[in-house]
C-alpha positions as a Markdown table, in Angstrom:
| # | Residue | x | y | z |
|---|---|---|---|---|
| 1 | Unk | 113.9 | 105.3 | 5.1 |
| 2 | Unk | 112.1 | 104.0 | 8.1 |
| 3 | Unk | 112.3 | 106.0 | 11.4 |
| 4 | Unk | 111.5 | 106.2 | 15.3 |
| 5 | Unk | 109.3 | 108.9 | 14.8 |
| 6 | Unk | 107.1 | 106.7 | 11.5 |
| 7 | Unk | 106.9 | 105.0 | 14.8 |
| 8 | Unk | 103.5 | 106.6 | 16.9 |
| 9 | Unk | 102.5 | 107.7 | 13.2 |
| 10 | Unk | 102.0 | 103.8 | 11.8 |
| 11 | Unk | 101.2 | 102.3 | 14.7 |
| 12 | Unk | 99.2 | 105.0 | 17.3 |
| 13 | Unk | 98.3 | 105.2 | 20.9 |
| 14 | Unk | 95.9 | 102.2 | 20.1 |
| 15 | Unk | 99.0 | 100.1 | 19.2 |
| 16 | Unk | 100.7 | 101.1 | 22.1 |
| 17 | Unk | 98.2 | 100.6 | 23.9 |
| 18 | Unk | 97.9 | 96.8 | 23.1 |
| 19 | Unk | 101.3 | 96.0 | 23.1 |
| 20 | Unk | 101.9 | 96.9 | 26.8 |
| 21 | Unk | 99.1 | 96.1 | 28.1 |
| 22 | Unk | 100.0 | 92.3 | 26.5 |
| 23 | Unk | 103.8 | 92.7 | 28.0 |
| 24 | Unk | 102.2 | 92.9 | 31.3 |
| 25 | Unk | 99.3 | 90.3 | 30.5 |
| 26 | Unk | 102.8 | 88.2 | 31.5 |
| 27 | Unk | 104.0 | 90.0 | 34.7 |
| 28 | Unk | 101.7 | 88.9 | 37.2 |
| 29 | Unk | 102.7 | 84.8 | 37.0 |
| 30 | Unk | 107.0 | 85.1 | 35.6 |
| 31 | Unk | 109.4 | 83.4 | 38.8 |
| 32 | Unk | 111.6 | 86.6 | 37.7 |
| 33 | Unk | 109.7 | 89.8 | 37.0 |
| 34 | Unk | 106.9 | 89.7 | 38.9 |
| 35 | Unk | 108.5 | 89.8 | 42.4 |
| 36 | Unk | 109.3 | 93.4 | 40.6 |
| 37 | Unk | 105.9 | 94.2 | 40.1 |
| 38 | Unk | 104.2 | 96.0 | 42.7 |
| 39 | Unk | 100.0 | 94.0 | 42.2 |
| 40 | Unk | 98.7 | 97.0 | 43.6 |
| 41 | Unk | 100.6 | 99.4 | 40.7 |
| 42 | Unk | 100.6 | 96.9 | 37.5 |
| 43 | Unk | 98.4 | 99.7 | 35.6 |
| 44 | Unk | 100.5 | 102.8 | 36.9 |
| 45 | Unk | 103.1 | 100.8 | 35.7 |
| 46 | Unk | 101.6 | 99.7 | 32.2 |
| 47 | Unk | 100.9 | 103.5 | 31.8 |
| 48 | Unk | 104.0 | 104.7 | 33.1 |
| 49 | Unk | 105.4 | 101.9 | 30.2 |
| 50 | Unk | 102.6 | 103.0 | 27.6 |
| 51 | Unk | 103.8 | 106.7 | 27.8 |
| 52 | Unk | 107.0 | 106.3 | 27.7 |
| 53 | Unk | 107.2 | 104.5 | 24.6 |
| 54 | Unk | 104.5 | 107.0 | 23.0 |
| 55 | Unk | 106.5 | 109.7 | 23.6 |
| 56 | Unk | 110.2 | 108.1 | 22.9 |
| 57 | Unk | 109.0 | 107.6 | 19.4 |
| 58 | Unk | 106.9 | 110.5 | 18.0 |
| 59 | Unk | 104.2 | 110.8 | 20.3 |
| 60 | Unk | 102.7 | 113.3 | 22.9 |
| 61 | Unk | 104.7 | 113.7 | 25.4 |
| 62 | Unk | 102.6 | 112.4 | 28.8 |
| 63 | Unk | 105.5 | 110.8 | 30.3 |
| 64 | Unk | 107.7 | 114.2 | 30.3 |
| 65 | Unk | 105.3 | 116.3 | 31.4 |
| 66 | Unk | 103.8 | 113.7 | 34.3 |
| 67 | Unk | 107.2 | 112.7 | 35.2 |
| 68 | Unk | 110.1 | 114.3 | 33.8 |
| 69 | Unk | 113.2 | 113.0 | 32.3 |
| 70 | Unk | 113.2 | 109.5 | 32.3 |
| 71 | Unk | 116.3 | 109.4 | 33.5 |
| 72 | Unk | 115.9 | 105.2 | 32.9 |
| 73 | Unk | 119.0 | 103.7 | 34.3 |
| 74 | Unk | 118.4 | 105.7 | 37.8 |
| 75 | Unk | 114.9 | 104.9 | 37.9 |
| 76 | Unk | 115.4 | 101.0 | 37.6 |
| 77 | Unk | 118.7 | 100.9 | 40.1 |
| 78 | Unk | 116.2 | 100.4 | 43.2 |
| 79 | Unk | 115.8 | 96.4 | 40.8 |
| 80 | Unk | 119.0 | 94.4 | 40.3 |
| 81 | Unk | 119.2 | 93.9 | 36.3 |
| 82 | Unk | 121.5 | 90.8 | 36.1 |
| 83 | Unk | 121.7 | 88.8 | 32.7 |
| 84 | Unk | 118.6 | 86.8 | 33.7 |
| 85 | Unk | 116.5 | 89.5 | 34.0 |
| 86 | Unk | 117.0 | 91.2 | 30.8 |
| 87 | Unk | 117.5 | 87.9 | 29.8 |
| 88 | Unk | 112.8 | 87.2 | 30.6 |
| 89 | Unk | 111.8 | 90.8 | 29.9 |
| 90 | Unk | 112.6 | 90.7 | 26.5 |
| 91 | Unk | 111.6 | 87.2 | 25.8 |
| 92 | Unk | 108.3 | 88.3 | 27.7 |
| 93 | Unk | 108.6 | 91.9 | 24.8 |
| 94 | Unk | 109.4 | 89.9 | 22.5 |
| 95 | Unk | 106.3 | 88.1 | 22.8 |
| 96 | Unk | 104.5 | 90.6 | 23.5 |
| 97 | Unk | 105.3 | 92.7 | 20.0 |
| 98 | Unk | 103.9 | 88.8 | 18.3 |
| 99 | Unk | 100.2 | 88.8 | 20.0 |
| 100 | Unk | 99.9 | 92.8 | 19.0 |
| 101 | Unk | 100.5 | 91.8 | 16.0 |
| 102 | Unk | 102.2 | 95.8 | 14.6 |
| 103 | Unk | 103.5 | 96.2 | 11.1 |
| 104 | Unk | 107.0 | 95.3 | 10.2 |
| 105 | Unk | 108.7 | 98.6 | 10.4 |
| 106 | Unk | 107.4 | 98.9 | 13.5 |
| 107 | Unk | 107.6 | 96.5 | 15.1 |
| 108 | Unk | 111.1 | 95.9 | 13.9 |
| 109 | Unk | 112.5 | 99.7 | 14.7 |
| 110 | Unk | 110.7 | 98.9 | 18.8 |
| 111 | Unk | 112.3 | 95.0 | 19.2 |
| 112 | Unk | 116.3 | 96.7 | 18.6 |
| 113 | Unk | 115.2 | 99.4 | 20.9 |
| 114 | Unk | 114.2 | 97.4 | 23.7 |
| 115 | Unk | 117.5 | 94.2 | 23.4 |
| 116 | Unk | 119.0 | 97.5 | 23.0 |
| 117 | Unk | 117.4 | 99.6 | 26.3 |
| 118 | Unk | 117.5 | 95.8 | 28.1 |
| 119 | Unk | 121.4 | 95.4 | 28.0 |
| 120 | Unk | 121.9 | 99.2 | 29.1 |
| 121 | Unk | 119.7 | 99.0 | 32.1 |
| 122 | Unk | 121.7 | 96.1 | 33.4 |
| 123 | Unk | 122.8 | 97.2 | 36.5 |
| 124 | Unk | 123.7 | 93.8 | 38.7 |
| 125 | Unk | 126.5 | 90.6 | 37.9 |
| 126 | Unk | 124.3 | 87.4 | 36.9 |
| 127 | Unk | 125.3 | 84.7 | 40.3 |
| 128 | Unk | 128.8 | 83.2 | 38.8 |
| 129 | Unk | 129.6 | 85.3 | 36.0 |
| 130 | Unk | 133.2 | 87.0 | 35.7 |
| 131 | Unk | 132.5 | 90.9 | 36.3 |
| 132 | Unk | 133.2 | 93.8 | 33.9 |
| 133 | Unk | 136.0 | 95.4 | 34.9 |
| 134 | Unk | 136.0 | 99.1 | 34.1 |
| 135 | Unk | 132.5 | 99.5 | 33.1 |
């Protein structure tokens, strides 16, 4: 069975570089996500995401060595991540996965991870929604 740790073995640095570049190519012009990313830091954001994904999926642990534990929820707290932001992030990442043309096994693992994590990182109600009590 293909697992998370097999992704890096299959796509390597190059696969993650292509995927993350395809994602960030879309961000500056996006009306929801674009304002969350300072233009001067896009290369840094791209590097951080690539290094995180490489380490998370079986490659070198550069992200942990340079930045420590990912603490994803804490690091994303400054951003209003509601359903709209989550859905747009997933839409752009799905498009990036299509553009990167990764092997199906790796694409499936990554797509599932991204969809799950985008939901997990939501930290704000969508305007007009009913808040979930006890969340």
